[in-house]
Structures are given as C-alpha cells and as structure tokens.
C-alpha positions in Angstrom: -13.9 -4.8 -1.2 -10.7 -6.1 0.9 -7.0 -4.9 1.0 -4.6 -8.0 1.3 -1.9 -7.2 3.4 0.9 -10.1 3.8 4.5 -11.0 4.6 6.1 -11.7 1.2 8.3 -14.8 0.2 11.8 -13.9 -1.4 10.4 -14.3 -4.7 7.7 -11.8 -4.6 10.3 -9.2 -3.2 13.0 -9.8 -5.8 9.9 -9.4 -8.3 8.9 -6.0 -6.5 12.2 -4.9 -6.4 12.2 -4.2 -10.4 9.2 -1.6 -10.0 9.6 2.2 -9.1 9.3 3.8 -5.9 7.3 6.1 -4.2 7.7 8.5 -1.6 5.4 10.2 0.9 5.9 12.1 4.4 3.3 11.7 7.0 0.1 13.1 5.8 -3.5 12.6 5.4 -5.3 11.9 1.9 -8.2 10.6 0.4 -7.4 8.1 -2.7 -9.6 6.2 -5.6 -8.2 3.0 -7.4 -9.1 2.7 -11.1 -6.9 -0.1 -11.1 -5.2 -2.9 -8.7 -2.1 -1.9 -7.2 0.4 -4.0 -5.4 3.2 -2.4 -3.5 5.9 -3.6 -0.9 6.5 -0.9 1.6 10.4 -0.8 2.3 9.9 2.0 5.2 7.0 3.6 7.1 3.8 3.0 8.5 0.4 3.5 7.3 -3.4 3.2 8.1 -5.6 2.8 5.2 -9.4 3.7 6.1 -12.2 2.4 3.4 -15.6 3.9 2.7 -17.2 0.8 4.6 -15.4 1.2 7.9 -12.7 -0.8 7.3 -9.4 0.4 8.5 -6.0 -1.5 7.6 -2.7 -0.7 9.1 0.7 -2.1 7.8 4.3 -1.0 7.8 8.0 -1.7 6.3 8.0 -5.4 5.1 4.4 -5.9 4.0 3.1 -6.6 0.5 -0.4 -4.8 0.0 -2.5 -5.5 -2.8 -5.4 -2.8 -3.4 -8.5 -3.9 -5.2 -9.8 -1.9 -8.6 -12.4 0.4 -7.5 -11.4 0.8 -4.0 -11.9 4.5 -2.5 -10.1 5.2 0.8 -8.2 8.0 3.1 -4.6 7.1 3.5 -3.0 8.1 6.9 0.8 8.2 6.5 1.9 8.2 10.3 6.0 7.4 9.4 7.3 8.4 6.1 6.7 6.0 3.1 8.7 4.4 0.8 7.6 1.6 -1.2 7.9 -0.4 -4.4 4.5 -0.2 -6.5 2.9 -1.8 -9.5 -0.7 -0.6 -11.3 -2.3 -3.6 -12.8 
C-alpha cells in the first residue's frame, strides 16, 4: 500500500479548506486506516512508517492520501494542524 504525497493545486487547497481541522502535539502512535484519508498539512512535520518498512515524510503544504487498510506508525516531529477528509 502506498501513501501518496504531492503539492496540491489551488483547487485542491480550496476544496480541503472546507474540511475539519485536526491538531496533535509531537508524539508517536500507531494508526489503522479503515477507510481512505486525504489530508492537507497546514503546519508540522510527520514521518509515517508502514508495516512493509516504507517510511514517508511530509510537512506543511503537502497533500497526502492514505489508502484503506494501511497500518502504520505516525511520528510527529513538529506539531501538526491539518485539514482532513475520510472516504
């Protein structure tokens, strides 16, 4: 399962700005995606480590898509604020 990270175009940013905001301090925690998630980081830096050994890093300004069924560990190295949408 692959995590997709890209720089969004203006239309994608406007679309994500209608979504709820999630915030989290520096921390490490496990997570399982029961459905796909798309998020746009407003602030912060994160490295996500997948069960298959893949590690993906992203930060402010990145649009990230997590696939359904992904099991991973989040390491937040700078506090995060992000817009998010499931499904």
